[in-house]
C-alpha positions, 0 to 999 in steps of 0.5 A: 481921515485925510489931512489937509495940505496947502502947497504954494507955487502949485503950478510950478516945477517942484510943487506940481511934481510934489502934488502929483506924488501926493495925489498918488498916495491918495491920503491927502486933501490938497489945496494948491495955489499959484498966481501964474507969474509970467516968468515963463509961459502960462501954458506950461504951468497949465499942463503942469496942473493937469492931474490937480484939476482932475483929482477930486481931493485937490483944489487949485486956486489962482491967487497971489499970496502977496495980497493978504486980503485976497489970500484970506478970502479964497481960503476962508472955506478951510478951518484947519491946515495940517501941513504947509509946503511953501514952494512959491517964490520969485525964482532966479538969481540973475533976474533978481539983480535986475528987479530986487524990489519984486523979490522982496515983495514976493519972497519976504512979504509973501512968505510973511503972509503964508506964515500968518496964514499958518497961525490962523489955520492952526497949522503944525508943520511948515516946510519952506523952500530955501536955496543953496544960493544962501551959501554964496561964495564959500570955499568951505565945502561940502557946505554944511547947514551949521555954517553960520557965515552966509554971504549971499551975492544976489537979492534972490539969495538974500530973500531966502536967508530972510525966509529962514530967519523969519521961520526961526522967529515964527517957530519961537513965537508960535511953537509951529515946527519949521523946516527949511530945505536948501535945494541944490540945482533941481532938474527934471520934467517941468524944469523952468525953461530959463535953466541950463539943462532945459536950455541946452537940451532944447537948443542942441536938439534944434541945432542951435548954439548954446550960451556958455558963461565962463570957461565951463569950470563952474561946478553945480550939485545937480539934483533930480526932481524925484529925489527932491520930492522924496526929501520934501515928503520926509520933511512933511512927516519929520517930528524929532525937533521943531526948527531945522535947516536941511540941505537937499542936494546930490553931494556930487558937483559936476563941471559945466563942461562935463554937463554938456558932455553928458547931454551930448551923449544922451542926445547923440548930438554935438553942442554948438557953443557961444562963449559968454562972460561970467554973469553977476550973481553966479557962484563958482561951485555948489556942493551939498553935504547931505549927511544931515538930510540922510540922518533926519529924513533918510534922504538918499538920492537915487537918480544919476545926472545922466539918467535924470537928463534922459528922463528930462529929455523924454519929457521935453519931447513929449506932449506934456511939454509946452512947445513954444 
């Protein structure tokens, strides 16, 4: 008998890749929800859900989970949800500085609505998408989950800390397992168009200049989407404890200047660079310890940065990518 899973943000980058993987397993009844937030083109998100719309065991629903009444109405047809993977959120560090209120509504109030839904639908496993941004500017790296000094420097990051803490009280009061996964700079096919790898590949292909903030010395722990999906999938089955926070990264920070070199090599083209000042909310380094993920989830990243960029660029040139 198929288990029922609800995936929020189902038309987005990470969630749509996860759902396609679950469809391939052919053992799930999948409910996918998304509100097509206008942060980037709806047409790209519609391409992302092509397999969802074609699969007889997947139901896609357009709904805004910040609207609790409407959320409950459209999901009234399902009595029990076995697993919830809450990937839907307002994303992006820099936009959250411009409009922090919107991030509070979606990422705090919206998350509370999904937690309430979990209770209502007798859910037993809740997987929450957190972020490496919760660590803020922290020199004690690689960052470990038991570091209790979290100093987020953007409204987005603070909402992710809030989600983790909400999850702890949710577990404590309701005895529903809650697993928070801190993602580290995820990239790959369907990546949001505002992110560096997407911007750089697209503009270098077109011989357009790329904006590089700072001197190129910032480091990021880039993690390929297939590795993230594997980590989420393992978290869906995890049962050895009832509340965990787990890093999903690559444990290999790369300088921004080195990233550009790799992209140039993959594309066979040199970048034209516009030097820009550092931006508020950006941190100098992200660096994940993945020892806990390996121990609890058997998580071992398989895709190198260069190989992942090659796969991303192939997608960027394909019909599956919306061309603006």
